[in-house]
A tleap script that builds the chain and sets N, CA, C and O, in Angstrom:
source leaprc.protein.ff14SB
mol = sequence {
  NMET ALA LEU VAL ASP THR GLY ASP ARG GLY
  SER THR LEU LEU VAL VAL PRO LYS ALA PRO
  ALA ASN PHE PRO ILE ASP LEU THR LYS GLN
  LEU MET THR ARG ILE SER LEU VAL ALA ALA
  ALA THR CYS ASP SER LEU VAL ARG ALA ALA
  GLY GLY ILE PRO ARG THR ASP TRP PRO SER
  CYS LYS MET TYR ILE ASN PRO PRO THR ALA
  LEU GLY VAL LYS GLN MET HIE VAL HIE VAL
  GLN ALA ARG THR GLY VAL SER ALA PRO VAL
  ASP ASP THR PHE LEU GLN ARG ALA ALA ALA
  ARG VAL HIE ALA LEU LEU GLY GLY THR GLY
  CYS CTYR
}
set mol.1.N position { -3.045 1.669 -3.319 }
set mol.1.CA position { -2.798 2.561 -2.225 }
set mol.1.C position { -3.634 3.816 -2.413 }
set mol.1.O position { -3.981 4.186 -3.535 }
set mol.2.N position { -3.949 4.458 -1.311 }
set mol.2.CA position { -4.712 5.707 -1.351 }
set mol.2.C position { -3.815 6.822 -0.822 }
set mol.2.O position { -3.245 6.718 0.265 }
set mol.3.N position { -3.701 7.877 -1.599 }
set mol.3.CA position { -2.850 9.008 -1.252 }
set mol.3.C position { -3.694 10.268 -1.119 }
set mol.3.O position { -4.703 10.421 -1.807 }
set mol.4.N position { -3.284 11.157 -0.244 }
set mol.4.CA position { -3.977 12.437 -0.087 }
set mol.4.C position { -3.649 13.312 -1.286 }
set mol.4.O position { -2.484 13.469 -1.653 }
set mol.5.N position { -4.684 13.880 -1.893 }
set mol.5.CA position { -4.499 14.833 -2.980 }
set mol.5.C position { -4.105 16.160 -2.339 }
set mol.5.O position { -4.949 16.833 -1.748 }
set mol.6.N position { -2.856 16.537 -2.446 }
set mol.6.CA position { -2.375 17.741 -1.763 }
set mol.6.C position { -3.013 19.011 -2.321 }
set mol.6.O position { -2.991 20.051 -1.662 }
set mol.7.N position { -3.580 18.941 -3.525 }
set mol.7.CA position { -4.272 20.089 -4.089 }
set mol.7.C position { -5.639 20.305 -3.456 }
set mol.7.O position { -6.220 21.384 -3.575 }
set mol.8.N position { -6.149 19.286 -2.789 }
set mol.8.CA position { -7.475 19.350 -2.153 }
set mol.8.C position { -7.421 18.532 -0.871 }
set mol.8.O position { -8.191 17.586 -0.708 }
set mol.9.N position { -6.537 18.878 0.020 }
set mol.9.CA position { -6.294 18.080 1.230 }
set mol.9.C position { -7.537 17.997 2.107 }
set mol.9.O position { -7.911 18.949 2.792 }
set mol.10.N position { -8.149 16.845 2.061 }
set mol.10.CA position { -9.275 16.636 2.937 }
set mol.10.C position { -10.430 15.914 2.292 }
set mol.10.O position { -10.918 14.918 2.826 }
set mol.11.N position { -10.873 16.400 1.152 }
set mol.11.CA position { -12.039 15.762 0.563 }
set mol.11.C position { -11.690 14.862 -0.610 }
set mol.11.O position { -12.568 14.181 -1.140 }
set mol.12.N position { -10.449 14.842 -1.023 }
set mol.12.CA position { -10.070 14.010 -2.159 }
set mol.12.C position { -8.854 13.154 -1.830 }
set mol.12.O position { -7.832 13.646 -1.351 }
set mol.13.N position { -8.995 11.862 -2.099 }
set mol.13.CA position { -7.866 10.938 -2.037 }
set mol.13.C position { -7.693 10.332 -3.416 }
set mol.13.O position { -8.645 10.255 -4.194 }
set mol.14.N position { -6.494 9.910 -3.712 }
set mol.14.CA position { -6.191 9.271 -4.985 }
set mol.14.C position { -5.900 7.798 -4.733 }
set mol.14.O position { -5.038 7.460 -3.921 }
set mol.15.N position { -6.617 6.926 -5.429 }
set mol.15.CA position { -6.377 5.487 -5.325 }
set mol.15.C position { -5.502 5.106 -6.504 }
set mol.15.O position { -5.888 5.267 -7.662 }
set mol.16.N position { -4.304 4.592 -6.189 }
set mol.16.CA position { -3.284 4.332 -7.192 }
set mol.16.C position { -2.874 2.865 -7.136 }
set mol.16.O position { -2.525 2.362 -6.068 }
set mol.17.N position { -2.913 2.173 -8.274 }
set mol.17.CA position { -2.406 0.793 -8.260 }
set mol.17.C position { -0.891 0.799 -8.124 }
set mol.17.O position { -0.216 1.698 -8.627 }
set mol.18.N position { -0.368 -0.201 -7.448 }
set mol.18.CA position { 1.086 -0.290 -7.304 }
set mol.18.C position { 1.753 -0.654 -8.624 }
set mol.18.O position { 2.899 -0.279 -8.872 }
set mol.19.N position { 1.030 -1.387 -9.472 }
set mol.19.CA position { 1.562 -1.770 -10.781 }
set mol.19.C position { 1.536 -0.552 -11.707 }
set mol.19.O position { 0.543 0.175 -11.737 }
set mol.20.N position { 2.603 -0.322 -12.454 }
set mol.20.CA position { 2.615 0.815 -13.379 }
set mol.20.C position { 1.540 0.650 -14.455 }
set mol.20.O position { 1.399 -0.419 -15.049 }
set mol.21.N position { 0.794 1.710 -14.692 }
set mol.21.CA position { -0.242 1.714 -15.731 }
set mol.21.C position { -0.587 3.160 -16.051 }
set mol.21.O position { -0.637 4.009 -15.161 }
set mol.22.N position { -0.822 3.428 -17.310 }
set mol.22.CA position { -1.229 4.770 -17.710 }
set mol.22.C position { -2.743 4.914 -17.759 }
set mol.22.O position { -3.282 5.978 -17.455 }
set mol.23.N position { -3.429 3.839 -18.145 }
set mol.23.CA position { -4.867 3.878 -18.352 }
set mol.23.C position { -5.515 2.640 -17.750 }
set mol.23.O position { -4.840 1.629 -17.555 }
set mol.24.N position { -6.806 2.698 -17.453 }
set mol.24.CA position { -7.495 1.515 -16.914 }
set mol.24.C position { -7.356 0.289 -17.816 }
set mol.24.O position { -7.291 -0.839 -17.329 }
set mol.25.N position { -7.313 0.509 -19.113 }
set mol.25.CA position { -7.203 -0.611 -20.052 }
set mol.25.C position { -5.871 -1.362 -19.890 }
set mol.25.O position { -5.751 -2.510 -20.316 }
set mol.26.N position { -4.891 -0.722 -19.284 }
set mol.26.CA position { -3.588 -1.354 -19.043 }
set mol.26.C position { -3.621 -2.324 -17.865 }
set mol.26.O position { -2.672 -3.083 -17.668 }
set mol.27.N position { -4.699 -2.311 -17.077 }
set mol.27.CA position { -4.802 -3.148 -15.886 }
set mol.27.C position { -5.528 -4.452 -16.199 }
set mol.27.O position { -6.363 -4.509 -17.102 }
set mol.28.N position { -5.204 -5.485 -15.451 }
set mol.28.CA position { -5.940 -6.736 -15.584 }
set mol.28.C position { -7.337 -6.545 -14.999 }
set mol.28.O position { -7.567 -5.615 -14.226 }
set mol.29.N position { -8.260 -7.416 -15.362 }
set mol.29.CA position { -9.616 -7.340 -14.827 }
set mol.29.C position { -9.586 -7.479 -13.299 }
set mol.29.O position { -10.320 -6.786 -12.595 }
set mol.30.N position { -8.743 -8.369 -12.800 }
set mol.30.CA position { -8.631 -8.594 -11.357 }
set mol.30.C position { -8.133 -7.325 -10.648 }
set mol.30.O position { -8.654 -6.957 -9.595 }
set mol.31.N position { -7.140 -6.669 -11.220 }
set mol.31.CA position { -6.603 -5.451 -10.604 }
set mol.31.C position { -7.617 -4.308 -10.686 }
set mol.31.O position { -7.727 -3.517 -9.749 }
set mol.32.N position { -8.347 -4.211 -11.776 }
set mol.32.CA position { -9.368 -3.158 -11.885 }
set mol.32.C position { -10.477 -3.384 -10.868 }
set mol.32.O position { -11.016 -2.425 -10.314 }
set mol.33.N position { -10.824 -4.645 -10.618 }
set mol.33.CA position { -11.824 -4.963 -9.591 }
set mol.33.C position { -11.319 -4.532 -8.225 }
set mol.33.O position { -12.073 -3.975 -7.427 }
set mol.34.N position { -10.046 -4.789 -7.953 }
set mol.34.CA position { -9.455 -4.402 -6.663 }
set mol.34.C position { -9.419 -2.882 -6.511 }
set mol.34.O position { -9.721 -2.363 -5.436 }
set mol.35.N position { -9.058 -2.173 -7.561 }
set mol.35.CA position { -9.027 -0.701 -7.531 }
set mol.35.C position { -10.432 -0.172 -7.210 }
set mol.35.O position { -10.575 0.770 -6.431 }
set mol.36.N position { -11.457 -0.772 -7.804 }
set mol.36.CA position { -12.833 -0.353 -7.555 }
set mol.36.C position { -13.207 -0.567 -6.100 }
set mol.36.O position { -13.837 0.293 -5.485 }
set mol.37.N position { -12.824 -1.705 -5.547 }
set mol.37.CA position { -13.106 -2.011 -4.144 }
set mol.37.C position { -12.396 -1.028 -3.212 }
set mol.37.O position { -12.986 -0.546 -2.246 }
set mol.38.N position { -11.141 -0.737 -3.503 }
set mol.38.CA position { -10.379 0.203 -2.676 }
set mol.38.C position { -10.972 1.610 -2.784 }
set mol.38.O position { -11.046 2.320 -1.781 }
set mol.39.N position { -11.395 2.025 -3.978 }
set mol.39.CA position { -12.009 3.343 -4.144 }
set mol.39.C position { -13.310 3.439 -3.332 }
set mol.39.O position { -13.561 4.456 -2.687 }
set mol.40.N position { -14.130 2.389 -3.363 }
set mol.40.CA position { -15.379 2.389 -2.594 }
set mol.40.C position { -15.103 2.431 -1.096 }
set mol.40.O position { -15.778 3.155 -0.364 }
set mol.41.N position { -14.115 1.662 -0.631 }
set mol.41.CA position { -13.752 1.661 0.790 }
set mol.41.C position { -13.178 3.019 1.200 }
set mol.41.O position { -13.391 3.469 2.326 }
set mol.42.N position { -12.457 3.665 0.299 }
set mol.42.CA position { -11.895 4.984 0.572 }
set mol.42.C position { -13.016 6.011 0.738 }
set mol.42.O position { -12.967 6.850 1.637 }
set mol.43.N position { -14.012 5.942 -0.120 }
set mol.43.CA position { -15.181 6.827 0.005 }
set mol.43.C position { -15.850 6.630 1.356 }
set mol.43.O position { -16.085 7.589 2.091 }
set mol.44.N position { -16.153 5.384 1.674 }
set mol.44.CA position { -16.789 5.054 2.950 }
set mol.44.C position { -15.967 5.609 4.112 }
set mol.44.O position { -16.521 6.171 5.057 }
set mol.45.N position { -14.673 5.453 4.040 }
set mol.45.CA position { -13.783 5.866 5.124 }
set mol.45.C position { -13.753 7.379 5.305 }
set mol.45.O position { -13.735 7.862 6.437 }
set mol.46.N position { -13.747 8.128 4.215 }
set mol.46.CA position { -13.767 9.588 4.317 }
set mol.46.C position { -15.080 10.077 4.929 }
set mol.46.O position { -15.082 10.964 5.782 }
set mol.47.N position { -16.181 9.499 4.491 }
set mol.47.CA position { -17.488 9.901 5.022 }
set mol.47.C position { -17.572 9.581 6.509 }
set mol.47.O position { -18.035 10.407 7.296 }
set mol.48.N position { -17.134 8.401 6.896 }
set mol.48.CA position { -17.193 8.012 8.311 }
set mol.48.C position { -16.214 8.825 9.163 }
set mol.48.O position { -16.518 9.133 10.315 }
set mol.49.N position { -15.050 9.177 8.621 }
set mol.49.CA position { -14.085 9.994 9.362 }
set mol.49.C position { -14.671 11.372 9.671 }
set mol.49.O position { -14.300 12.007 10.658 }
set mol.50.N position { -15.591 11.826 8.813 }
set mol.50.CA position { -16.248 13.118 9.029 }
set mol.50.C position { -17.466 12.993 9.933 }
set mol.50.O position { -18.152 13.982 10.194 }
set mol.51.N position { -17.736 11.783 10.413 }
set mol.51.CA position { -18.864 11.570 11.309 }
set mol.51.C position { -20.165 11.245 10.600 }
set mol.51.O position { -21.225 11.223 11.225 }
set mol.52.N position { -20.096 10.991 9.296 }
set mol.52.CA position { -21.301 10.678 8.539 }
set mol.52.C position { -21.479 9.186 8.326 }
set mol.52.O position { -20.659 8.373 8.753 }
set mol.53.N position { -22.552 8.854 7.665 }
set mol.53.CA position { -22.843 7.473 7.296 }
set mol.53.C position { -23.019 7.448 5.784 }
set mol.53.O position { -23.824 8.210 5.247 }
set mol.54.N position { -22.282 6.585 5.088 }
set mol.54.CA position { -22.443 6.510 3.626 }
set mol.54.C position { -23.902 6.224 3.262 }
set mol.54.O position { -24.559 5.402 3.901 }
set mol.55.N position { -24.390 6.897 2.252 }
set mol.55.CA position { -25.791 6.782 1.859 }
set mol.55.C position { -25.961 5.786 0.724 }
set mol.55.O position { -25.039 5.551 -0.057 }
set mol.56.N position { -27.128 5.216 0.644 }
set mol.56.CA position { -27.444 4.310 -0.457 }
set mol.56.C position { -28.398 4.963 -1.447 }
set mol.56.O position { -28.594 4.443 -2.545 }
set mol.57.N position { -28.994 6.095 -1.078 }
set mol.57.CA position { -29.961 6.769 -1.939 }
set mol.57.C position { -29.388 7.992 -2.654 }
set mol.57.O position { -30.076 8.635 -3.447 }
set mol.58.N position { -28.135 8.305 -2.371 }
set mol.58.CA position { -27.500 9.498 -2.925 }
set mol.58.C position { -25.995 9.271 -2.900 }
set mol.58.O position { -25.491 8.728 -1.917 }
set mol.59.N position { -25.258 9.657 -3.929 }
set mol.59.CA position { -23.812 9.399 -3.945 }
set mol.59.C position { -23.080 10.095 -2.794 }
set mol.59.O position { -23.233 11.299 -2.587 }
set mol.60.N position { -22.299 9.339 -2.065 }
set mol.60.CA position { -21.490 9.890 -0.981 }
set mol.60.C position { -20.184 10.457 -1.506 }
set mol.60.O position { -19.543 11.271 -0.842 }
set mol.61.N position { -19.790 10.030 -2.693 }
set mol.61.CA position { -18.535 10.470 -3.293 }
set mol.61.C position { -18.680 10.604 -4.798 }
set mol.61.O position { -19.558 10.011 -5.425 }
set mol.62.N position { -17.802 11.389 -5.338 }
set mol.62.CA position { -17.631 11.462 -6.784 }
set mol.62.C position { -16.326 10.728 -7.064 }
set mol.62.O position { -15.292 11.066 -6.488 }
set mol.63.N position { -16.361 9.723 -7.947 }
set mol.63.CA position { -15.160 8.977 -8.301 }
set mol.63.C position { -14.956 9.091 -9.804 }
set mol.63.O position { -15.890 8.900 -10.583 }
set mol.64.N position { -13.737 9.403 -10.204 }
set mol.64.CA position { -13.480 9.537 -11.635 }
set mol.64.C position { -12.003 9.313 -11.954 }
set mol.64.O position { -11.126 9.420 -11.097 }
set mol.65.N position { -11.774 9.000 -13.215 }
set mol.65.CA position { -10.424 8.877 -13.776 }
set mol.65.C position { -10.339 9.930 -14.873 }
set mol.65.O position { -11.200 9.987 -15.751 }
set mol.66.N position { -9.318 10.749 -14.825 }
set mol.66.CA position { -9.181 11.791 -15.834 }
set mol.66.C position { -9.025 11.184 -17.228 }
set mol.66.O position { -8.410 10.130 -17.384 }
set mol.67.N position { -9.585 11.854 -18.244 }
set mol.67.CA position { -9.382 11.392 -19.621 }
set mol.67.C position { -7.942 11.649 -20.046 }
set mol.67.O position { -7.251 12.464 -19.435 }
set mol.68.N position { -7.485 10.960 -21.090 }
set mol.68.CA position { -6.091 11.117 -21.536 }
set mol.68.C position { -5.670 12.559 -21.804 }
set mol.68.O position { -4.505 12.905 -21.607 }
set mol.69.N position { -6.586 13.394 -22.245 }
set mol.69.CA position { -6.239 14.787 -22.539 }
set mol.69.C position { -6.017 15.627 -21.286 }
set mol.69.O position { -5.484 16.734 -21.369 }
set mol.70.N position { -6.421 15.109 -20.125 }
set mol.70.CA position { -6.288 15.874 -18.879 }
set mol.70.C position { -5.273 15.263 -17.921 }
set mol.70.O position { -5.234 15.620 -16.744 }
set mol.71.N position { -4.458 14.351 -18.419 }
set mol.71.CA position { -3.488 13.691 -17.544 }
set mol.71.C position { -2.348 14.625 -17.198 }
set mol.71.O position { -1.776 15.281 -18.069 }
set mol.72.N position { -2.024 14.678 -15.918 }
set mol.72.CA position { -0.880 15.447 -15.454 }
set mol.72.C position { 0.172 14.536 -14.854 }
set mol.72.O position { 1.312 14.949 -14.641 }
set mol.73.N position { -0.211 13.294 -14.581 }
set mol.73.CA position { 0.679 12.313 -13.979 }
set mol.73.C position { 0.608 11.044 -14.818 }
set mol.73.O position { -0.479 10.604 -15.192 }
set mol.74.N position { 1.740 10.466 -15.110 }
set mol.74.CA position { 1.760 9.252 -15.935 }
set mol.74.C position { 1.625 8.007 -15.074 }
set mol.74.O position { 2.474 7.117 -15.121 }
set mol.75.N position { 0.575 7.946 -14.302 }
set mol.75.CA position { 0.217 6.771 -13.510 }
set mol.75.C position { -1.298 6.813 -13.330 }
set mol.75.O position { -1.844 7.795 -12.826 }
set mol.76.N position { -1.960 5.758 -13.739 }
set mol.76.CA position { -3.410 5.694 -13.610 }
set mol.76.C position { -3.787 5.836 -12.145 }
set mol.76.O position { -3.173 5.217 -11.276 }
set mol.77.N position { -4.800 6.652 -11.874 }
set mol.77.CA position { -5.292 6.808 -10.505 }
set mol.77.C position { -6.760 7.230 -10.535 }
set mol.77.O position { -7.223 7.869 -11.480 }
set mol.78.N position { -7.465 6.859 -9.491 }
set mol.78.CA position { -8.880 7.189 -9.348 }
set mol.78.C position { -9.001 8.305 -8.315 }
set mol.78.O position { -8.495 8.186 -7.199 }
set mol.79.N position { -9.672 9.381 -8.692 }
set mol.79.CA position { -9.969 10.461 -7.749 }
set mol.79.C position { -11.206 10.046 -6.962 }
set mol.79.O position { -12.232 9.693 -7.545 }
set mol.80.N position { -11.107 10.089 -5.643 }
set mol.80.CA position { -12.248 9.798 -4.772 }
set mol.80.C position { -12.510 11.076 -3.973 }
set mol.80.O position { -11.772 11.412 -3.047 }
set mol.81.N position { -13.565 11.768 -4.351 }
set mol.81.CA position { -13.892 13.054 -3.729 }
set mol.81.C position { -15.150 12.875 -2.899 }
set mol.81.O position { -16.243 12.705 -3.440 }
set mol.82.N position { -14.993 12.915 -1.590 }
set mol.82.CA position { -16.110 12.682 -0.676 }
set mol.82.C position { -16.920 13.944 -0.452 }
set mol.82.O position { -16.398 15.058 -0.474 }
set mol.83.N position { -18.191 13.740 -0.239 }
set mol.83.CA position { -19.077 14.838 0.155 }
set mol.83.C position { -19.222 14.753 1.669 }
set mol.83.O position { -20.215 14.240 2.185 }
set mol.84.N position { -18.204 15.270 2.378 }
set mol.84.CA position { -18.152 15.118 3.836 }
set mol.84.C position { -18.692 16.324 4.587 }
set mol.84.O position { -19.126 16.196 5.732 }
set mol.85.N position { -18.671 17.482 3.965 }
set mol.85.CA position { -19.062 18.694 4.677 }
set mol.85.C position { -17.942 19.238 5.545 }
set mol.85.O position { -18.121 20.240 6.237 }
set mol.86.N position { -16.782 18.581 5.512 }
set mol.86.CA position { -15.621 19.024 6.284 }
set mol.86.C position { -14.789 19.929 5.396 }
set mol.86.O position { -14.467 19.574 4.262 }
set mol.87.N position { -14.440 21.100 5.913 }
set mol.87.CA position { -13.638 22.042 5.142 }
set mol.87.C position { -12.203 21.576 5.039 }
set mol.87.O position { -11.629 21.069 6.003 }
set mol.88.N position { -11.633 21.751 3.866 }
set mol.88.CA position { -10.220 21.457 3.666 }
set mol.88.C position { -9.436 22.707 4.049 }
set mol.88.O position { -9.966 23.804 3.870 }
set mol.89.N position { -8.246 22.622 4.547 }
set mol.89.CA position { -7.537 21.367 4.793 }
set mol.89.C position { -8.000 20.711 6.094 }
set mol.89.O position { -8.378 21.376 7.059 }
set mol.90.N position { -7.955 19.404 6.076 }
set mol.90.CA position { -8.314 18.656 7.281 }
set mol.90.C position { -7.061 18.438 8.110 }
set mol.90.O position { -5.942 18.592 7.621 }
set mol.91.N position { -7.265 18.077 9.374 }
set mol.91.CA position { -6.109 17.814 10.221 }
set mol.91.C position { -5.698 16.348 10.100 }
set mol.91.O position { -6.411 15.530 9.520 }
set mol.92.N position { -4.552 16.046 10.652 }
set mol.92.CA position { -4.024 14.681 10.568 }
set mol.92.C position { -4.914 13.672 11.286 }
set mol.92.O position { -4.948 12.503 10.902 }
set mol.93.N position { -5.629 14.099 12.314 }
set mol.93.CA position { -6.524 13.186 13.037 }
set mol.93.C position { -7.623 12.683 12.117 }
set mol.93.O position { -7.974 11.504 12.165 }
set mol.94.N position { -8.172 13.553 11.283 }
set mol.94.CA position { -9.192 13.153 10.311 }
set mol.94.C position { -8.627 12.100 9.364 }
set mol.94.O position { -9.264 11.076 9.118 }
set mol.95.N position { -7.438 12.350 8.837 }
set mol.95.CA position { -6.819 11.405 7.908 }
set mol.95.C position { -6.478 10.084 8.592 }
set mol.95.O position { -6.574 9.026 7.970 }
set mol.96.N position { -6.084 10.130 9.861 }
set mol.96.CA position { -5.808 8.898 10.608 }
set mol.96.C position { -7.082 8.086 10.808 }
set mol.96.O position { -7.052 6.859 10.718 }
set mol.97.N position { -8.208 8.762 11.082 }
set mol.97.CA position { -9.493 8.051 11.213 }
set mol.97.C position { -9.876 7.393 9.894 }
set mol.97.O position { -10.333 6.250 9.874 }
set mol.98.N position { -9.690 8.115 8.796 }
set mol.98.CA position { -10.009 7.559 7.479 }
set mol.98.C position { -9.103 6.368 7.169 }
set mol.98.O position { -9.573 5.345 6.671 }
set mol.99.N position { -7.808 6.496 7.459 }
set mol.99.CA position { -6.860 5.400 7.197 }
set mol.99.C position { -7.199 4.168 8.031 }
set mol.99.O position { -7.123 3.040 7.543 }
set mol.100.N position { -7.570 4.387 9.281 }
set mol.100.CA position { -7.925 3.261 10.151 }
set mol.100.C position { -9.161 2.548 9.622 }
set mol.100.O position { -9.251 1.323 9.703 }
set mol.101.N position { -10.121 3.308 9.079 }
set mol.101.CA position { -11.327 2.694 8.523 }
set mol.101.C position { -11.007 1.891 7.264 }
set mol.101.O position { -11.521 0.786 7.089 }
set mol.102.N position { -10.167 2.431 6.390 }
set mol.102.CA position { -9.749 1.680 5.189 }
set mol.102.C position { -9.078 0.382 5.619 }
set mol.102.O position { -9.346 -0.682 5.061 }
set mol.103.N position { -8.211 0.480 6.607 }
set mol.103.CA position { -7.509 -0.700 7.113 }
set mol.103.C position { -8.509 -1.726 7.656 }
set mol.103.O position { -8.368 -2.923 7.404 }
set mol.104.N position { -9.511 -1.263 8.394 }
set mol.104.CA position { -10.517 -2.184 8.949 }
set mol.104.C position { -11.333 -2.842 7.846 }
set mol.104.O position { -11.693 -4.013 7.963 }
set mol.105.N position { -11.629 -2.118 6.788 }
set mol.105.CA position { -12.426 -2.665 5.694 }
set mol.105.C position { -11.647 -3.615 4.795 }
set mol.105.O position { -12.178 -4.629 4.341 }
set mol.106.N position { -10.376 -3.279 4.539 }
set mol.106.CA position { -9.606 -4.020 3.529 }
set mol.106.C position { -8.463 -4.852 4.083 }
set mol.106.O position { -7.931 -5.719 3.390 }
set mol.107.N position { -8.082 -4.597 5.326 }
set mol.107.CA position { -6.924 -5.298 5.869 }
set mol.107.C position { -5.636 -4.678 5.358 }
set mol.107.O position { -5.639 -3.552 4.861 }
set mol.108.N position { -4.560 -5.393 5.476 }
set mol.108.CA position { -3.266 -4.886 5.052 }
set mol.108.C position { -2.533 -4.208 6.186 }
set mol.108.O position { -3.035 -4.107 7.305 }
set mol.109.N position { -1.354 -3.752 5.881 }
set mol.109.CA position { -0.534 -3.132 6.927 }
set mol.109.C position { -0.909 -1.688 7.175 }
set mol.109.O position { -0.756 -1.193 8.292 }
set mol.110.N position { -1.395 -1.004 6.156 }
set mol.110.CA position { -1.800 0.385 6.322 }
set mol.110.C position { -0.615 1.300 6.545 }
set mol.110.O position { 0.496 0.847 6.819 }
set mol.111.N position { -0.860 2.573 6.426 }
set mol.111.CA position { 0.167 3.584 6.674 }
set mol.111.C position { -0.553 4.816 7.185 }
set mol.111.O position { -1.140 5.574 6.414 }
set mol.112.N position { -0.500 5.006 8.493 }
set mol.112.CA position { -1.178 6.164 9.065 }
set mol.112.C position { -0.527 6.594 10.296 }
set mol.112.O position { -0.964 7.562 10.919 }
savepdb mol mol.pdb
quit
């Protein structure tokens, strides 16, 4: 699932596996592959919600997992920080566009 980072509402979403895990090593290879796919689709969706087109020659997003010394939450999650040019906080319409794009790319029931 992808959640809005309330500390940076707009340019950062958190991709969180539903299965409990503290670190990437706790996940199966299949689940880590899925997390990677969802993080990439989330990046694409944020860029497109801002009216941009994801680039192939330059990173459209910064994606990272905090190291163990910087953990504030005991659930593994990937930070997806888009370079959208949209100032935070964004409005709900922006987030709905991003959610609809994630849904179109990955399927599922979605929540928006």
